[in-house]
Backbone as CSV, one residue per row, in Angstrom:
resi,resn,N_x,N_y,N_z,CA_x,CA_y,CA_z,C_x,C_y,C_z
1,MET,-58.955,64.743,-123.921,-59.160,63.508,-123.722,-60.397,63.474,-122.562
2,THR,-61.289,62.757,-122.491,-62.502,62.634,-121.722,-62.134,62.395,-120.534
3,VAL,-62.785,63.379,-119.466,-62.452,63.228,-118.156,-63.718,62.737,-117.286
4,LYS,-63.658,61.767,-116.364,-65.004,61.303,-115.481,-65.129,62.280,-114.842
5,ARG,-64.529,62.744,-113.999,-64.831,63.675,-113.013,-64.313,65.222,-113.137
6,ARG,-64.898,66.025,-112.934,-64.865,67.266,-112.985,-63.231,67.676,-112.126
7,ASN,-63.240,67.118,-110.944,-62.087,67.473,-110.222,-60.844,66.245,-109.914
8,HIS,-61.145,65.421,-111.012,-60.491,64.400,-111.102,-60.657,63.260,-109.800
9,GLY,-61.143,63.462,-108.989,-61.466,62.887,-107.574,-60.612,63.095,-106.850
10,ARG,-60.441,64.170,-106.624,-59.370,65.177,-105.870,-60.375,66.435,-105.470
11,ASN,-59.517,67.066,-104.300,-60.109,68.299,-103.573,-58.973,69.209,-103.640
12,LYS,-57.892,68.787,-104.413,-56.869,69.747,-104.244,-56.658,70.912,-104.515
13,HIS,-57.481,71.605,-105.539,-57.539,72.949,-106.355,-56.249,73.922,-105.932
14,GLY,-55.328,73.840,-106.845,-54.164,74.894,-106.473,-53.191,74.513,-105.523
15,ARG,-53.413,73.366,-104.780,-52.000,72.888,-104.205,-51.340,72.012,-104.916
16,GLY,-50.152,72.173,-104.927,-49.322,71.023,-105.562,-49.022,69.552,-105.326
17,HIS,-49.130,69.575,-103.826,-48.597,68.528,-103.104,-49.660,68.396,-101.916
18,VAL,-50.403,67.106,-101.505,-51.021,66.685,-100.462,-50.454,65.402,-99.719
19,ASN,-50.612,65.976,-98.403,-49.769,64.570,-97.737,-50.784,63.297,-97.784
20,ARG,-50.264,62.572,-97.283,-50.856,60.975,-97.404,-51.331,60.727,-96.187
21,VAL,-52.601,59.895,-96.349,-52.949,59.384,-95.049,-53.195,57.691,-95.155
22,ARG,-53.443,57.073,-93.950,-53.456,55.870,-94.102,-54.712,55.161,-94.376
23,CYS,-55.365,54.262,-95.399,-56.715,53.801,-95.230,-56.866,53.052,-94.121
24,VAL,-57.930,52.909,-93.247,-58.263,52.320,-92.094,-58.571,50.350,-92.546
25,SER,-58.982,50.586,-93.443,-59.322,49.220,-94.019,-58.316,48.394,-94.569
26,THR,-57.486,49.136,-95.516,-56.382,48.219,-96.157,-54.925,48.954,-96.212
27,ALA,-54.934,49.830,-94.994,-53.555,50.673,-94.498,-53.112,51.126,-95.925
28,LYS,-53.743,51.261,-97.022,-53.074,52.089,-98.064,-52.651,53.418,-98.168
29,ALA,-51.749,53.913,-98.391,-51.302,55.330,-98.461,-52.150,55.964,-99.536
30,ILE,-53.003,56.960,-98.888,-53.682,57.484,-99.935,-53.706,59.032,-99.928
31,PRO,-53.860,60.173,-101.020,-53.889,61.492,-100.751,-54.549,62.122,-99.890
32,LYS,-54.580,62.855,-98.851,-55.900,63.291,-98.066,-56.993,63.792,-98.661
33,ASP,-56.693,64.439,-99.626,-57.805,65.136,-100.331,-58.505,63.996,-101.411
34,LYS,-57.912,62.993,-101.356,-58.367,61.924,-102.377,-59.523,60.811,-101.378
35,ALA,-58.861,60.802,-100.194,-59.656,60.117,-99.581,-60.993,59.990,-98.788
36,ILE,-61.758,59.094,-98.682,-63.422,58.993,-97.968,-63.083,59.363,-96.628
37,LYS,-63.627,60.419,-96.007,-63.552,60.667,-94.514,-64.683,60.458,-93.925
38,ARG,-64.766,60.154,-92.838,-65.698,59.698,-92.045,-65.537,59.881,-90.577
39,PHE,-66.306,60.862,-89.883,-66.145,61.357,-88.506,-67.030,60.085,-87.488
40,ILE,-66.627,59.358,-86.724,-67.446,58.594,-85.923,-67.318,58.977,-84.536
41,VAL,-68.426,59.338,-84.037,-68.657,59.641,-82.661,-69.666,58.529,-81.728
42,ARG,-69.012,57.806,-80.915,-69.961,56.272,-80.535,-69.441,56.517,-79.001
43,ASN,-70.028,55.792,-77.882,-69.562,55.797,-76.357,-68.601,54.905,-76.560
44,ILE,-67.856,55.101,-75.378,-66.671,53.913,-75.248,-67.163,52.584,-74.813
45,VAL,-68.122,52.336,-74.104,-68.726,51.226,-73.668,-70.125,50.912,-74.641
46,ASP,-70.399,49.719,-74.571,-71.668,49.239,-75.455,-72.971,49.683,-74.215
47,ALA,-74.170,49.592,-74.740,-75.324,49.693,-74.021,-75.244,49.063,-72.421
48,SER,-75.334,47.712,-72.622,-75.380,46.718,-71.513,-74.519,47.201,-70.743
49,SER,-73.047,47.638,-70.716,-72.165,47.498,-70.120,-72.075,48.913,-69.362
50,LEU,-72.943,49.962,-70.266,-73.242,51.305,-69.544,-74.038,51.007,-68.594
51,ARG,-75.126,50.260,-68.780,-75.793,50.047,-67.742,-75.633,49.754,-66.532
52,ASP,-74.660,48.608,-66.592,-74.000,48.161,-65.286,-73.024,49.180,-64.749
53,ILE,-72.532,50.170,-65.353,-71.654,50.955,-64.811,-72.463,52.249,-64.374
54,ARG,-73.528,52.415,-64.904,-74.530,53.572,-64.289,-74.943,53.082,-62.777
55,ASP,-75.191,51.838,-62.773,-75.930,51.178,-61.533,-74.733,51.077,-60.522
56,ALA,-73.793,50.747,-60.939,-72.675,50.729,-59.755,-71.890,52.073,-59.556
57,SER,-72.287,53.233,-60.089,-71.533,54.608,-60.013,-71.982,55.104,-58.538
58,ALA,-71.248,56.047,-58.150,-71.698,56.406,-56.877,-72.357,57.937,-57.624
59,TYR,-71.936,58.348,-58.481,-72.737,59.977,-58.890,-73.951,59.544,-59.660
60,GLU,-74.624,60.384,-59.559,-75.757,60.351,-60.251,-76.157,60.530,-61.664
61,ASN,-75.456,61.437,-61.997,-75.640,61.956,-63.698,-74.179,61.959,-64.126
62,TYR,-73.445,61.056,-64.084,-72.012,61.052,-64.895,-72.201,60.791,-66.272
63,ALA,-71.662,61.600,-66.915,-71.873,61.333,-68.476,-70.474,60.637,-68.880
64,LEU,-70.441,59.473,-69.455,-69.073,58.821,-69.879,-68.555,59.543,-71.185
65,PRO,-67.521,59.675,-71.275,-66.791,60.218,-72.414,-67.138,59.492,-73.660
66,LYS,-67.077,60.163,-74.768,-67.261,59.455,-76.273,-66.285,59.017,-76.640
67,LEU,-66.273,58.400,-77.711,-64.843,58.045,-78.343,-65.242,58.594,-79.882
68,TYR,-64.163,59.830,-80.294,-64.147,60.362,-81.463,-62.965,60.168,-82.349
69,ILE,-63.344,59.589,-83.724,-62.581,58.885,-84.420,-62.828,59.309,-85.790
70,LYS,-61.739,59.774,-86.448,-61.757,60.456,-87.801,-60.961,59.221,-88.741
71,GLN,-62.078,58.338,-89.459,-61.595,57.498,-90.576,-61.368,58.109,-91.777
72,TYR,-60.375,57.636,-92.415,-59.907,57.570,-93.766,-60.106,56.447,-94.635
73,TYR,-60.797,56.299,-95.726,-60.825,55.411,-96.490,-60.447,55.258,-98.007
74,CYS,-59.557,54.395,-98.852,-59.404,54.333,-99.864,-60.731,54.217,-100.677
75,ILE,-60.498,54.788,-102.097,-62.013,54.305,-102.938,-62.430,53.295,-103.008
76,GLU,-61.121,52.242,-103.006,-61.508,50.639,-103.411,-62.270,50.287,-102.044
77,ALA,-61.670,50.358,-100.737,-62.391,49.958,-99.828,-63.738,50.781,-99.342
78,ALA,-63.879,51.785,-99.768,-64.820,52.396,-99.284,-66.316,51.697,-100.339
79,VAL,-65.974,51.779,-101.526,-66.902,51.368,-102.431,-67.365,49.673,-102.187
80,HIS,-65.992,48.932,-101.662,-66.338,47.656,-101.362,-67.262,47.343,-100.037
81,GLN,-66.985,48.309,-98.978,-67.727,48.091,-97.905,-69.126,49.037,-97.594
82,ARG,-69.390,49.422,-98.834,-70.608,49.923,-99.440,-70.574,51.753,-98.366
83,ILE,-69.629,52.246,-97.980,-69.458,53.684,-97.551,-69.740,54.549,-98.461
84,VAL,-69.413,54.501,-99.857,-69.838,55.204,-100.864,-70.303,54.172,-102.175
85,ARG,-71.225,54.640,-102.691,-71.779,54.069,-103.785,-71.314,54.414,-105.123
86,VAL,-71.376,53.611,-106.218,-70.844,53.749,-107.438,-72.454,54.791,-108.257
87,ARG,-72.053,55.665,-108.818,-73.324,56.305,-109.606,-73.281,56.669,-110.793
88,SER,-74.144,56.712,-111.417,-74.218,57.013,-112.998,-73.299,58.321,-113.228
89,ALA,-73.339,58.158,-114.814,-72.955,59.686,-115.085,-73.580,60.850,-114.640
90,GLU,-75.043,60.646,-114.858,-75.631,61.936,-114.704,-75.504,62.144,-113.051
91,GLY,-75.507,60.886,-112.212,-75.365,60.994,-111.001,-74.199,61.618,-110.255
92,ARG,-73.282,61.465,-110.925,-72.023,62.142,-110.545,-72.010,63.493,-110.966
93,ARG,-72.780,64.152,-111.640,-73.131,65.551,-111.688,-73.691,66.104,-110.551
94,VAL,-74.405,65.502,-110.096,-75.087,66.235,-108.901,-74.158,66.511,-107.766
95,ARG,-74.008,67.245,-107.119,-72.747,67.995,-106.481,-73.695,68.352,-105.034
96,GLU,-74.662,67.993,-104.689,-75.476,68.143,-103.239,-75.380,66.933,-102.494
97,PRO,-74.912,66.873,-101.329,-74.764,65.862,-100.518,-75.893,64.936,-100.214
98,PRO,-76.132,63.791,-100.059,-77.558,63.297,-100.214,-78.102,63.396,-98.791
99,VAL,-79.428,63.363,-98.894,-80.134,63.657,-97.458,-79.845,62.608,-96.444
100,ARG,-79.474,63.181,-95.373,-79.132,62.490,-94.294,-80.086,61.811,-93.435
101,GLN,-80.199,60.374,-92.858,-81.264,60.292,-91.953,-80.838,60.297,-90.732
102,LYS,-81.927,60.809,-90.119,-81.804,61.256,-88.602,-81.911,60.133,-87.555
103,PRO,-81.186,59.853,-86.897,-80.877,58.905,-85.858,-82.340,58.583,-85.038
104,LYS,-82.624,57.233,-84.918,-83.788,56.986,-84.060,-83.343,56.875,-82.537
105,ASN,-84.130,58.062,-81.679,-83.941,57.955,-80.123,-84.987,57.306,-79.516
106,ASN,-84.504,56.272,-78.798,-85.601,55.606,-78.122,-86.065,56.074,-76.806
């Protein structure tokens, strides 16, 4: 039978069973190895509130803590929200991760 992906869309290799996680978007239970994973690091407050807090703070160089979130998406939600894109048959054979864009620092 023809196979679309060499790993069948999973990263399970040798494990019989993998625990399930919930999709952030649809709350669907999906295997952890099949889920699209994104690790988000951002400030707890937005930029305008950060400026207000910095002005009202008694400390000179107080670093506000960051928010660390690991998000899991099912395939359908990730494609719909354009977190991942559909690739052609030749493109699916490319195993290197795409070139990452460096964030612009103002």
